[in-house]
C-alpha positions as CSV (number, residue, x, y, z in Angstrom):
1,X,-4.5,-24.3,-7.6
2,X,-3.3,-28.0,-8.0
3,X,-0.8,-29.4,-5.6
4,X,2.7,-29.7,-7.0
5,X,4.9,-32.3,-5.3
6,X,8.4,-31.3,-4.2
7,X,10.1,-34.7,-3.1
8,X,11.9,-34.8,0.3
9,X,11.4,-30.9,1.0
10,X,9.7,-29.8,4.2
11,X,7.8,-26.4,4.0
12,X,8.3,-24.5,7.4
13,X,6.1,-21.8,8.5
14,X,7.5,-20.0,11.5
15,X,4.8,-17.8,13.0
16,X,4.5,-15.1,15.8
17,X,3.1,-11.8,16.6
18,X,4.4,-8.3,16.5
19,X,2.7,-5.9,18.9
20,X,-0.5,-8.3,18.6
21,X,-0.3,-8.6,14.8
22,X,0.2,-12.1,13.3
23,X,3.2,-12.7,11.1
24,X,4.8,-15.7,9.4
25,X,8.0,-16.5,7.6
26,X,7.8,-19.5,5.1
27,X,10.9,-21.2,3.9
28,X,12.0,-24.7,2.7
29,X,14.6,-27.3,3.9
30,X,15.5,-30.3,1.8
31,X,16.2,-33.7,3.6
32,X,17.6,-37.0,2.4
33,X,15.2,-39.8,1.9
34,X,15.4,-43.4,3.1
35,X,15.6,-45.0,6.6
36,X,17.4,-43.1,9.3
37,X,16.9,-39.7,7.8
38,X,15.6,-36.7,9.9
39,X,11.9,-36.7,10.6
40,X,9.5,-33.8,9.7
41,X,9.5,-33.0,13.4
42,X,13.3,-33.0,13.4
43,X,13.5,-30.5,10.4
44,X,10.7,-28.3,11.8
45,X,12.4,-28.0,15.1
46,X,15.6,-27.2,13.5
47,X,14.1,-24.5,11.2
48,X,12.3,-22.8,14.1
49,X,15.5,-23.0,16.3
50,X,17.6,-21.4,13.5
51,X,15.2,-18.6,12.8
52,X,14.7,-17.7,16.4
53,X,18.3,-17.9,17.6
54,X,19.9,-16.3,14.4
55,X,17.6,-13.2,14.3
56,X,16.6,-12.5,18.0
57,X,19.4,-9.9,18.4
58,X,18.2,-7.7,15.5
59,X,14.5,-7.7,16.2
60,X,12.5,-5.5,18.5
61,X,11.2,-6.9,21.8
62,X,7.8,-6.5,20.2
63,X,8.5,-9.6,18.1
64,X,7.2,-12.8,19.7
65,X,7.8,-16.5,18.4
66,X,4.8,-18.7,18.7
67,X,6.0,-21.9,16.9
68,X,6.6,-23.7,13.6
69,X,4.6,-26.0,11.3
70,X,6.4,-28.3,8.9
71,X,4.8,-30.1,6.0
72,X,6.4,-32.8,3.7
73,X,5.8,-31.7,0.2
74,X,6.7,-35.2,-1.3
75,X,2.9,-35.9,-1.6
76,X,-0.3,-33.9,-1.3
77,X,-1.0,-35.7,2.0
78,X,2.5,-35.7,3.5
79,X,3.3,-35.6,7.1
80,X,2.7,-32.5,9.2
81,X,4.5,-31.6,12.4
82,X,4.2,-28.6,14.7
83,X,6.7,-27.4,17.2
84,X,6.0,-24.6,19.8
85,X,8.5,-21.9,20.5
86,X,9.8,-21.7,24.2
87,X,7.7,-19.5,26.4
88,X,8.7,-15.9,26.5
89,X,10.9,-16.0,23.3
90,X,11.0,-12.3,22.0
91,X,13.4,-10.1,20.0
92,X,16.1,-8.4,21.9
93,X,16.2,-4.8,20.8
94,X,14.4,-2.4,23.5
95,X,13.2,1.0,22.5
96,X,10.7,2.2,19.9
97,X,10.0,0.1,16.9
98,X,9.0,0.8,13.4
99,X,5.3,0.1,12.2
100,X,4.2,-3.4,11.5
101,X,4.2,-2.7,7.8
102,X,8.0,-2.4,7.7
103,X,10.4,-5.3,7.5
104,X,14.1,-6.4,7.1
105,X,14.6,-8.1,3.6
106,X,16.7,-11.2,3.3
107,X,17.4,-12.3,-0.2
108,X,18.0,-16.1,-1.0
109,X,20.4,-16.9,-3.7
110,X,21.2,-20.2,-5.2
111,X,24.0,-19.4,-7.8
112,X,21.4,-19.8,-10.7
113,X,19.7,-17.0,-12.6
114,X,16.1,-16.5,-12.9
115,X,13.3,-15.8,-10.5
116,X,12.7,-19.4,-10.1
117,X,16.0,-19.9,-8.5
118,X,16.0,-17.0,-5.9
119,X,13.7,-16.1,-3.0
120,X,13.1,-13.4,-0.4
121,X,12.2,-13.4,3.4
122,X,10.8,-10.4,5.2
123,X,11.3,-10.1,8.9
124,X,9.1,-8.0,11.1
125,X,10.2,-6.1,14.1
126,X,12.7,-3.5,12.8
127,X,13.7,-1.2,15.7
128,X,13.8,2.5,15.0
129,X,17.4,2.6,16.3
130,X,18.2,0.4,13.2
131,X,17.3,3.0,10.7
132,X,19.2,6.2,9.7
133,X,16.4,8.8,10.1
134,X,14.7,10.0,7.0
135,X,16.8,7.9,4.7
136,X,15.2,4.5,4.8
137,X,18.6,3.0,5.0
138,X,19.6,0.6,7.8
139,X,22.4,1.7,9.9
140,X,25.7,0.3,9.1
141,X,26.3,-1.6,12.4
142,X,22.8,-3.1,12.2
143,X,23.2,-4.1,8.6
144,X,26.5,-5.8,9.6
145,X,24.7,-7.7,12.4
146,X,21.6,-8.6,10.2
147,X,24.0,-10.1,7.6
148,X,25.8,-12.1,10.2
149,X,22.3,-13.3,11.6
150,X,21.2,-14.4,8.1
151,X,24.4,-16.2,7.4
152,X,23.9,-18.0,10.8
153,X,20.4,-18.9,9.9
154,X,21.5,-20.1,6.4
155,X,24.4,-22.1,8.0
156,X,22.2,-23.8,10.5
157,X,19.6,-24.9,7.8
158,X,22.3,-26.0,5.6
159,X,23.8,-28.4,8.3
160,X,23.1,-31.9,9.5
161,X,20.6,-33.5,11.8
162,X,22.1,-36.7,13.4
163,X,24.7,-36.8,10.4
164,X,22.1,-36.5,7.8
165,X,22.4,-33.5,5.6
166,X,19.8,-30.8,5.3
167,X,19.7,-28.0,2.8
168,X,17.9,-24.5,2.9
169,X,16.1,-24.4,-0.4
170,X,14.2,-22.2,-2.8
171,X,11.3,-24.0,-4.4
172,X,9.4,-23.1,-7.7
173,X,6.1,-24.8,-8.4
174,X,5.3,-22.6,-11.6
175,X,7.1,-22.3,-15.0
176,X,5.8,-19.5,-17.1
177,X,2.1,-19.5,-16.2
178,X,1.7,-23.2,-15.9
179,X,2.2,-25.4,-12.8
180,X,5.1,-27.7,-13.0
181,X,4.6,-31.5,-12.8
182,X,7.2,-31.6,-9.9
183,X,8.7,-28.7,-8.1
184,X,11.9,-27.4,-8.8
185,X,14.5,-27.2,-5.9
186,X,17.7,-25.3,-5.7
187,X,20.0,-25.0,-2.4
188,X,20.5,-21.7,-1.0
189,X,24.2,-21.0,-1.1
190,X,24.2,-17.1,-0.2
191,X,21.9,-14.8,1.7
192,X,22.0,-11.0,1.3
193,X,20.7,-8.6,3.9
194,X,19.1,-5.7,2.1
195,X,20.5,-2.2,3.2
196,X,16.9,-0.7,2.7
197,X,14.0,-1.0,5.0
198,X,11.5,-3.1,3.1
199,X,7.7,-3.1,3.4
200,X,5.1,-5.7,3.7
201,X,3.5,-4.4,0.5
202,X,6.5,-5.3,-1.4
203,X,6.1,-8.9,-0.1
204,X,2.7,-9.1,-1.3
205,X,3.8,-7.8,-4.8
206,X,6.9,-9.9,-5.1
207,X,6.2,-13.1,-2.9
208,X,8.7,-14.8,-0.7
């Protein structure tokens, strides 16, 4: 598939393991161009820190953060940076955990209609204590905590780095069945934690 540029957008892949199985969450943060703006390394570090600190409290101790890779999508050969996670960084919820094919679902909304203007992120490491037995619903207290965590993640990625603004974004590189000449970017303004336990099969069908 041909590369589609998305100017001044950093694609961040936060990676880790869940009871030995690899996982990755990919999202996008836009940054201002010009001298004095944040570097790819700066944005990558912010993305990793925001993800790890926001979601730590709602994930099983089986979740381990490994690091994050950021890639500047302005050109095909844009700058790449890697930042490792602090040693020993895991989820905080003790006890039994759900299988690796289950996930929390966070919806990313931009205020515009259409598939190109929204996104999803699937978080591994759902504790059994987070789910109402037999229903597939997330327990009310956990859902509140998950929504608060998602809000904190969005707000951190929609903040500033050394006074320069950054924006959590949804990126679309396809229109209809054709690649766009330049990717479409929208700022994420709302995140919604789903009240149902999702599956990684959903992720494969729907994308993220």
